[in-house]
The first five atom37 places (N, CA, C, CB, O) and aatype in JSON, in Angstrom:
{
  "aatype": [12, 7, 10, 19, 10, 10, 4, 19, 13, 10, 14, 10, 19, 16, 19, 0, 17, 7, 5, 18, 7, 3, 18, 18, 18, 7, 14, 18, 2, 18, 7, 3, 2, 3, 6, 17, 19, 2, 19, 18, 1, 5, 7, 13, 2, 13, 5, 4, 14, 5, 7, 5, 19, 9, 19, 0, 19, 1, 15, 19, 13, 15, 11, 11, 6, 7, 15, 3, 1, 10, 17, 2, 18, 0, 4, 12, 14, 0, 0, 5, 15, 10, 7, 6, 14, 16, 6, 4, 17, 17, 6, 6, 9, 2, 1, 0, 7, 16, 6, 17],
  "atom_mask": [
    [1, 1, 1, 1, 1],
    [1, 1, 1, 0, 1],
    [1, 1, 1, 1, 1],
    [1, 1, 1, 1, 1],
    [1, 1, 1, 1, 1],
    [1, 1, 1, 1, 1],
    [1, 1, 1, 1, 1],
    [1, 1, 1, 1, 1],
    [1, 1, 1, 1, 1],
    [1, 1, 1, 1, 1],
    [1, 1, 1, 1, 1],
    [1, 1, 1, 1, 1],
    [1, 1, 1, 1, 1],
    [1, 1, 1, 1, 1],
    [1, 1, 1, 1, 1],
    [1, 1, 1, 1, 1],
    [1, 1, 1, 1, 1],
    [1, 1, 1, 0, 1],
    [1, 1, 1, 1, 1],
    [1, 1, 1, 1, 1],
    [1, 1, 1, 0, 1],
    [1, 1, 1, 1, 1],
    [1, 1, 1, 1, 1],
    [1, 1, 1, 1, 1],
    [1, 1, 1, 1, 1],
    [1, 1, 1, 0, 1],
    [1, 1, 1, 1, 1],
    [1, 1, 1, 1, 1],
    [1, 1, 1, 1, 1],
    [1, 1, 1, 1, 1],
    [1, 1, 1, 0, 1],
    [1, 1, 1, 1, 1],
    [1, 1, 1, 1, 1],
    [1, 1, 1, 1, 1],
    [1, 1, 1, 1, 1],
    [1, 1, 1, 1, 1],
    [1, 1, 1, 1, 1],
    [1, 1, 1, 1, 1],
    [1, 1, 1, 1, 1],
    [1, 1, 1, 1, 1],
    [1, 1, 1, 1, 1],
    [1, 1, 1, 1, 1],
    [1, 1, 1, 0, 1],
    [1, 1, 1, 1, 1],
    [1, 1, 1, 1, 1],
    [1, 1, 1, 1, 1],
    [1, 1, 1, 1, 1],
    [1, 1, 1, 1, 1],
    [1, 1, 1, 1, 1],
    [1, 1, 1, 1, 1],
    [1, 1, 1, 0, 1],
    [1, 1, 1, 1, 1],
    [1, 1, 1, 1, 1],
    [1, 1, 1, 1, 1],
    [1, 1, 1, 1, 1],
    [1, 1, 1, 1, 1],
    [1, 1, 1, 1, 1],
    [1, 1, 1, 1, 1],
    [1, 1, 1, 1, 1],
    [1, 1, 1, 1, 1],
    [1, 1, 1, 1, 1],
    [1, 1, 1, 1, 1],
    [1, 1, 1, 1, 1],
    [1, 1, 1, 1, 1],
    [1, 1, 1, 1, 1],
    [1, 1, 1, 0, 1],
    [1, 1, 1, 1, 1],
    [1, 1, 1, 1, 1],
    [1, 1, 1, 1, 1],
    [1, 1, 1, 1, 1],
    [1, 1, 1, 1, 1],
    [1, 1, 1, 1, 1],
    [1, 1, 1, 1, 1],
    [1, 1, 1, 1, 1],
    [1, 1, 1, 1, 1],
    [1, 1, 1, 1, 1],
    [1, 1, 1, 1, 1],
    [1, 1, 1, 1, 1],
    [1, 1, 1, 1, 1],
    [1, 1, 1, 1, 1],
    [1, 1, 1, 1, 1],
    [1, 1, 1, 1, 1],
    [1, 1, 1, 0, 1],
    [1, 1, 1, 1, 1],
    [1, 1, 1, 1, 1],
    [1, 1, 1, 1, 1],
    [1, 1, 1, 1, 1],
    [1, 1, 1, 1, 1],
    [1, 1, 1, 1, 1],
    [1, 1, 1, 1, 1],
    [1, 1, 1, 1, 1],
    [1, 1, 1, 1, 1],
    [1, 1, 1, 1, 1],
    [1, 1, 1, 1, 1],
    [1, 1, 1, 1, 1],
    [1, 1, 1, 1, 1],
    [1, 1, 1, 0, 1],
    [1, 1, 1, 1, 1],
    [1, 1, 1, 1, 1],
    [1, 1, 1, 1, 1]
  ],
  "atom_positions": [
    [[-14.46, 21.84, -12.35], [-13.39, 21.81, -11.37], [-12.92, 23.22, -11.02], [-12.22, 20.98, -11.9], [-12.68, 23.52, -9.85]],
    [[-12.8, 24.08, -12.03], [-12.36, 25.45, -11.79], [-13.34, 26.23, -10.93], [0.0, 0.0, 0.0], [-12.93, 27.04, -10.09]],
    [[-14.63, 25.99, -11.11], [-15.65, 26.68, -10.32], [-15.61, 26.21, -8.87], [-17.04, 26.44, -10.91], [-15.82, 27.01, -7.95]],
    [[-15.33, 24.93, -8.65], [-15.24, 24.39, -7.29], [-14.05, 25.03, -6.56], [-15.09, 22.85, -7.32], [-14.18, 25.44, -5.41]],
    [[-12.91, 25.1, -7.24], [-11.73, 25.73, -6.63], [-11.99, 27.2, -6.32], [-10.52, 25.59, -7.55], [-11.58, 27.7, -5.27]],
    [[-12.67, 27.88, -7.22], [-12.99, 29.29, -6.98], [-13.89, 29.44, -5.76], [-13.67, 29.89, -8.22], [-13.69, 30.35, -4.95]],
    [[-14.88, 28.57, -5.63], [-15.79, 28.63, -4.48], [-15.08, 28.3, -3.16], [-16.97, 27.67, -4.69], [-15.5, 28.78, -2.1]],
    [[-14.04, 27.5, -3.22], [-13.31, 27.13, -2.0], [-12.3, 28.23, -1.63], [-12.58, 25.78, -2.2], [-12.21, 28.62, -0.47]],
    [[-11.55, 28.71, -2.61], [-10.46, 29.64, -2.31], [-10.88, 31.1, -2.21], [-9.42, 29.51, -3.35], [-10.2, 31.88, -1.54]],
    [[-11.96, 31.5, -2.85], [-12.38, 32.89, -2.78], [-12.7, 33.33, -1.35], [-13.6, 33.11, -3.66], [-12.25, 34.4, -0.94]],
    [[-13.45, 32.55, -0.56], [-13.67, 32.96, 0.84], [-12.37, 33.0, 1.65], [-14.66, 32.01, 1.51], [-12.2, 33.87, 2.5]],
    [[-11.45, 32.06, 1.39], [-10.18, 32.06, 2.11], [-9.36, 33.31, 1.79], [-9.38, 30.81, 1.76], [-8.78, 33.92, 2.69]],
    [[-9.31, 33.68, 0.53], [-8.57, 34.87, 0.12], [-9.21, 36.11, 0.72], [-8.51, 34.98, -1.41], [-8.5, 37.02, 1.17]],
    [[-10.52, 36.17, 0.74], [-11.23, 37.32, 1.31], [-10.91, 37.49, 2.79], [-12.74, 37.18, 1.11], [-10.64, 38.6, 3.24]],
    [[-10.95, 36.4, 3.54], [-10.66, 36.46, 4.98], [-9.19, 36.83, 5.2], [-10.98, 35.12, 5.66], [-8.89, 37.68, 6.05]],
    [[-8.29, 36.21, 4.46], [-6.86, 36.51, 4.61], [-6.57, 37.97, 4.27], [-6.02, 35.58, 3.73], [-5.79, 38.62, 4.96]],
    [[-7.18, 38.48, 3.22], [-6.96, 39.88, 2.83], [-7.47, 40.83, 3.89], [-7.64, 40.17, 1.48], [-6.85, 41.86, 4.16]],
    [[-8.59, 40.51, 4.49], [-9.15, 41.36, 5.55], [-8.27, 41.4, 6.78], [0.0, 0.0, 0.0], [-8.27, 42.4, 7.5]],
    [[-7.53, 40.34, 7.06], [-6.66, 40.29, 8.22], [-5.27, 40.83, 7.93], [-6.55, 38.88, 8.73], [-4.47, 41.03, 8.85]],
    [[-4.96, 41.08, 6.68], [-3.61, 41.51, 6.31], [-3.3, 42.92, 6.77], [-3.44, 41.42, 4.82], [-2.18, 43.19, 7.2]],
    [[-4.26, 43.82, 6.7], [-4.02, 45.22, 7.03], [-3.71, 45.43, 8.49], [0.0, 0.0, 0.0], [-3.88, 44.52, 9.31]],
    [[-3.25, 46.62, 8.81], [-2.94, 46.97, 10.19], [-4.23, 46.94, 11.0], [-2.26, 48.35, 10.28], [-5.27, 47.37, 10.52]],
    [[-4.15, 46.44, 12.23], [-5.3, 46.48, 13.11], [-5.56, 47.94, 13.41], [-5.08, 45.65, 14.42], [-4.71, 48.6, 14.03]],
    [[-6.67, 48.46, 13.0], [-6.88, 49.89, 13.12], [-7.6, 50.24, 14.4], [-7.66, 50.41, 11.93], [-8.76, 49.88, 14.6]],
    [[-6.92, 50.92, 15.24], [-7.52, 51.55, 16.4], [-7.22, 53.03, 16.21], [-6.95, 50.99, 17.78], [-6.09, 53.41, 15.93]],
    [[-8.23, 53.85, 16.34], [-8.04, 55.28, 16.13], [-6.86, 55.8, 16.92], [0.0, 0.0, 0.0], [-6.68, 55.43, 18.08]],
    [[-6.05, 56.66, 16.32], [-4.88, 57.18, 17.04], [-5.3, 58.0, 18.25], [-4.02, 58.03, 16.11], [-6.21, 58.82, 18.18]],
    [[-4.63, 57.75, 19.32], [-4.9, 58.5, 20.54], [-3.89, 59.63, 20.62], [-4.84, 57.59, 21.81], [-2.68, 59.38, 20.56]],
    [[-4.35, 60.83, 20.76], [-3.45, 61.98, 20.82], [-2.97, 62.18, 22.25], [-4.15, 63.25, 20.29], [-3.73, 62.66, 23.09]],
    [[-1.74, 61.81, 22.51], [-1.18, 61.96, 23.85], [-0.59, 63.35, 24.06], [-0.12, 60.91, 24.09], [-0.13, 63.66, 25.16]],
    [[-0.59, 64.17, 23.05], [-0.01, 65.5, 23.18], [1.29, 65.6, 22.41], [0.0, 0.0, 0.0], [1.85, 64.6, 21.95]],
    [[1.76, 66.81, 22.27], [2.96, 67.04, 21.47], [4.26, 66.9, 22.25], [2.9, 68.4, 20.86], [5.33, 66.82, 21.65]],
    [[4.19, 66.87, 23.56], [5.43, 66.86, 24.33], [5.72, 65.49, 24.94], [5.36, 67.9, 25.42], [6.37, 65.4, 25.99]],
    [[5.25, 64.43, 24.3], [5.59, 63.09, 24.77], [7.07, 62.84, 24.53], [4.73, 62.01, 24.06], [7.62, 63.17, 23.48]],
    [[7.7, 62.26, 25.51], [9.1, 61.91, 25.37], [9.21, 60.4, 25.5], [9.98, 62.64, 26.42], [9.37, 59.87, 26.6]],
    [[9.13, 59.71, 24.37], [9.26, 58.26, 24.38], [10.71, 57.92, 24.68], [8.8, 57.64, 23.03], [11.62, 58.62, 24.23]],
    [[10.93, 56.85, 25.42], [12.3, 56.5, 25.79], [12.99, 55.67, 24.71], [12.31, 55.74, 27.09], [14.18, 55.37, 24.82]],
    [[12.25, 55.29, 23.68], [12.84, 54.51, 22.6], [12.27, 54.97, 21.27], [12.58, 53.01, 22.81], [11.36, 55.79, 21.21]],
    [[12.84, 54.41, 20.21], [12.29, 54.55, 18.86], [12.0, 53.14, 18.38], [13.28, 55.32, 17.89], [12.52, 52.17, 18.93]],
    [[11.18, 53.03, 17.34], [10.83, 51.7, 16.84], [12.08, 50.93, 16.41], [9.86, 51.82, 15.67], [13.03, 51.5, 15.87]],
    [[12.05, 49.64, 16.66], [13.09, 48.69, 16.24], [14.45, 48.96, 16.87], [13.22, 48.72, 14.75], [15.48, 48.63, 16.28]],
    [[14.47, 49.55, 18.05], [15.72, 49.81, 18.76], [15.57, 49.35, 20.21], [16.11, 51.31, 18.69], [14.5, 49.51, 20.8]],
    [[16.6, 48.8, 20.76], [16.6, 48.43, 22.16], [16.76, 49.67, 23.03], [0.0, 0.0, 0.0], [17.16, 50.72, 22.54]],
    [[16.45, 49.54, 24.31], [16.61, 50.67, 25.21], [16.67, 50.18, 26.65], [15.47, 51.68, 25.04], [16.26, 49.06, 26.95]],
    [[17.18, 51.02, 27.51], [17.17, 50.81, 28.96], [16.59, 52.06, 29.59], [18.61, 50.49, 29.52], [16.86, 53.17, 29.14]],
    [[15.82, 51.88, 30.63], [15.26, 53.02, 31.35], [15.47, 52.82, 32.83], [13.75, 53.22, 31.03], [15.28, 51.72, 33.35]],
    [[15.87, 53.87, 33.51], [16.06, 53.8, 34.95], [15.62, 55.13, 35.55], [17.53, 53.49, 35.32], [16.0, 56.19, 35.07]],
    [[14.81, 55.06, 36.61], [14.39, 56.28, 37.31], [15.6, 56.91, 38.0], [13.27, 55.96, 38.35], [16.57, 56.23, 38.3]],
    [[15.53, 58.21, 38.25], [16.59, 58.85, 39.02], [16.71, 58.24, 40.42], [16.33, 60.37, 39.13], [15.77, 57.62, 40.91]],
    [[17.86, 58.42, 41.04], [18.12, 57.88, 42.38], [17.0, 58.28, 43.35], [19.48, 58.39, 42.91], [16.61, 59.45, 43.42]],
    [[16.48, 57.31, 44.08], [15.45, 57.56, 45.08], [14.03, 57.59, 44.54], [0.0, 0.0, 0.0], [13.09, 57.84, 45.29]],
    [[13.87, 57.34, 43.23], [12.54, 57.34, 42.64], [12.18, 55.95, 42.13], [12.45, 58.36, 41.5], [13.06, 55.12, 41.89]],
    [[10.88, 55.72, 41.97], [10.38, 54.43, 41.48], [9.42, 54.68, 40.33], [9.67, 53.63, 42.63], [8.84, 55.76, 40.21]],
    [[9.25, 53.66, 39.47], [8.31, 53.76, 38.35], [6.89, 53.73, 38.9], [8.53, 52.6, 37.33], [6.53, 52.85, 39.68]],
    [[6.08, 54.7, 38.48], [4.68, 54.75, 38.93], [3.7, 54.62, 37.76], [4.41, 56.05, 39.68], [2.51, 54.41, 37.99]],
    [[4.18, 54.73, 36.53], [3.3, 54.59, 35.36], [4.1, 54.11, 34.17], [2.6, 55.94, 35.04], [5.26, 54.48, 33.98]],
    [[3.46, 53.28, 33.37], [4.06, 52.77, 32.13], [3.02, 52.96, 31.03], [4.49, 51.25, 32.27], [1.85, 52.64, 31.21]],
    [[3.46, 53.49, 29.91], [2.56, 53.68, 28.78], [3.28, 53.24, 27.51], [2.09, 55.17, 28.67], [4.48, 53.44, 27.37]],
    [[2.53, 52.62, 26.6], [3.13, 52.22, 25.33], [2.11, 52.38, 24.21], [3.63, 50.77, 25.4], [0.9, 52.39, 24.43]],
    [[2.64, 52.51, 23.0], [1.83, 52.59, 21.8], [2.35, 51.53, 20.84], [1.86, 54.02, 21.16], [3.55, 51.5, 20.55]],
    [[1.45, 50.67, 20.34], [1.81, 49.58, 19.45], [1.63, 50.0, 18.0], [0.96, 48.33, 19.76], [0.67, 50.71, 17.67]],
    [[2.54, 49.58, 17.14], [2.42, 49.83, 15.71], [2.8, 48.58, 14.94], [3.29, 51.02, 15.28], [3.95, 48.15, 14.96]],
    [[1.83, 48.0, 14.26], [2.12, 46.84, 13.42], [2.92, 47.27, 12.2], [0.81, 46.13, 13.0], [3.75, 46.52, 11.7]],
    [[2.67, 48.48, 11.72], [3.38, 48.99, 10.55], [4.87, 49.18, 10.82], [2.77, 50.31, 10.1], [5.67, 49.11, 9.89]],
    [[5.24, 49.41, 12.06], [6.65, 49.6, 12.42], [7.29, 48.3, 12.88], [6.78, 50.66, 13.52], [8.17, 48.3, 13.74]],
    [[6.86, 47.19, 12.31], [7.45, 45.9, 12.64], [6.89, 45.29, 13.9], [0.0, 0.0, 0.0], [7.6, 44.58, 14.61]],
    [[5.62, 45.56, 14.19], [4.97, 45.06, 15.41], [5.79, 45.43, 16.64], [4.78, 43.52, 15.33], [6.15, 44.57, 17.45]],
    [[6.08, 46.69, 16.76], [6.91, 47.19, 17.84], [6.14, 48.23, 18.65], [8.21, 47.79, 17.29], [5.04, 48.62, 18.28]],
    [[6.73, 48.67, 19.75], [6.1, 49.63, 20.65], [7.03, 50.79, 20.98], [5.65, 48.95, 21.93], [8.25, 50.64, 21.0]],
    [[6.41, 51.93, 21.24], [7.1, 53.05, 21.88], [6.75, 52.98, 23.36], [6.68, 54.44, 21.24], [5.63, 52.62, 23.71]],
    [[7.7, 53.32, 24.22], [7.49, 53.22, 25.66], [7.73, 54.56, 26.34], [8.4, 52.15, 26.27], [8.59, 55.34, 25.92]],
    [[6.96, 54.81, 27.39], [7.08, 56.02, 28.18], [6.86, 55.63, 29.64], [6.06, 57.12, 27.72], [5.95, 54.86, 29.94]],
    [[7.68, 56.14, 30.53], [7.59, 55.82, 31.96], [7.49, 57.1, 32.77], [8.81, 54.99, 32.41], [7.97, 58.16, 32.36]],
    [[6.87, 56.99, 33.92], [6.82, 58.11, 34.86], [7.41, 57.65, 36.19], [5.34, 58.64, 35.05], [7.13, 56.55, 36.65]],
    [[8.21, 58.51, 36.79], [8.84, 58.2, 38.07], [8.41, 59.22, 39.12], [10.39, 58.19, 37.94], [8.11, 60.37, 38.81]],
    [[8.39, 58.78, 40.36], [8.12, 59.66, 41.5], [8.99, 59.21, 42.66], [6.6, 59.64, 41.9], [9.43, 58.06, 42.71]],
    [[9.24, 60.11, 43.6], [10.01, 59.7, 44.78], [9.31, 58.56, 45.52], [10.22, 60.91, 45.72], [8.09, 58.54, 45.63]],
    [[10.11, 57.64, 46.02], [9.55, 56.52, 46.79], [8.92, 57.05, 48.07], [10.66, 55.46, 47.12], [9.4, 58.03, 48.65]],
    [[7.84, 56.41, 48.5], [7.17, 56.83, 49.73], [8.14, 56.73, 50.91], [5.9, 55.97, 50.0], [8.86, 55.75, 51.03]],
    [[8.15, 57.74, 51.75], [9.08, 57.74, 52.88], [8.8, 56.6, 53.84], [9.02, 59.07, 53.61], [9.7, 56.15, 54.56]],
    [[7.55, 56.14, 53.87], [7.22, 55.03, 54.76], [7.93, 53.74, 54.35], [5.71, 54.8, 54.8], [8.04, 52.81, 55.14]],
    [[8.39, 53.69, 53.1], [9.12, 52.51, 52.63], [10.6, 52.57, 52.98], [8.95, 52.36, 51.13], [11.31, 51.58, 52.83]],
    [[11.06, 53.72, 53.43], [12.48, 53.88, 53.74], [13.26, 54.25, 52.5], [0.0, 0.0, 0.0], [12.7, 54.39, 51.41]],
    [[14.54, 54.42, 52.67], [15.43, 54.78, 51.56], [15.71, 53.54, 50.7], [16.75, 55.39, 52.09], [16.05, 52.49, 51.23]],
    [[15.56, 53.67, 49.37], [15.9, 52.52, 48.51], [17.37, 52.15, 48.7], [15.6, 52.83, 47.02], [18.24, 53.02, 48.66]],
    [[17.64, 50.88, 48.89], [19.01, 50.45, 49.13], [19.59, 49.63, 47.98], [19.08, 49.64, 50.38], [20.8, 49.42, 47.92]],
    [[18.74, 49.18, 47.08], [19.27, 48.41, 45.97], [18.4, 48.6, 44.73], [19.35, 46.92, 46.33], [17.23, 48.98, 44.82]],
    [[19.0, 48.34, 43.6], [18.31, 48.46, 42.32], [18.68, 47.24, 41.5], [18.69, 49.79, 41.56], [19.82, 46.78, 41.56]],
    [[17.76, 46.7, 40.73], [18.06, 45.54, 39.91], [17.27, 45.6, 38.62], [17.77, 44.23, 40.65], [16.25, 46.28, 38.53]],
    [[17.76, 44.88, 37.63], [17.09, 44.8, 36.33], [16.24, 43.55, 36.3], [18.12, 44.79, 35.17], [16.64, 42.5, 36.8]],
    [[15.08, 43.67, 35.72], [14.18, 42.53, 35.56], [13.87, 42.41, 34.08], [12.86, 42.69, 36.41], [13.21, 43.28, 33.51]],
    [[14.34, 41.34, 33.45], [14.12, 41.16, 32.02], [12.83, 40.4, 31.79], [15.31, 40.41, 31.38], [12.83, 39.19, 31.55]],
    [[11.72, 41.12, 31.85], [10.42, 40.48, 31.69], [10.18, 40.1, 30.25], [9.3, 41.42, 32.18], [9.75, 38.97, 29.98]],
    [[10.45, 40.99, 29.31], [10.23, 40.71, 27.9], [11.53, 40.2, 27.3], [9.73, 41.97, 27.15], [12.49, 40.95, 27.15]],
    [[11.55, 38.95, 26.96], [12.77, 38.35, 26.42], [12.77, 38.31, 24.89], [12.95, 36.95, 26.97], [13.5, 37.54, 24.28]],
    [[11.93, 39.15, 24.28], [11.91, 39.34, 22.82], [11.79, 38.03, 22.05], [13.17, 40.05, 22.38], [12.56, 37.78, 21.13]],
    [[10.84, 37.2, 22.42], [10.56, 36.0, 21.66], [11.35, 34.77, 22.05], [0.0, 0.0, 0.0], [11.14, 33.71, 21.47]],
    [[12.27, 34.88, 23.0], [13.03, 33.7, 23.4], [12.18, 32.84, 24.34], [14.36, 34.1, 24.08], [11.22, 33.32, 24.94]],
    [[12.55, 31.59, 24.45], [11.8, 30.68, 25.32], [12.06, 31.01, 26.78], [12.17, 29.22, 25.03], [13.16, 31.43, 27.15]],
    [[11.05, 30.81, 27.6], [11.15, 31.13, 29.03], [11.85, 30.03, 29.74], [9.79, 31.37, 29.66], [12.04, 30.1, 30.96]]
  ]
}
């Protein structure tokens, strides 16, 4: 009986142990002057300066930091063909695990 249990549970333990570690993707060096708008495990708000729009979004995921991300945004002036921005609004896309 003990040998049967060992044969059943040993593969399960091996697979579970292999999945336990951090998903390893080689670190990407973005440079030393990155200015992340947040720190791990903290909320944040980001808004472009008046008359500018978000043109790039970048994030880095860390399972070791509580499965959280660092975020970085880039802004540029809105195209003049679009006219002057007249309104701004918040869009809560990520509701942090709440039901949609």
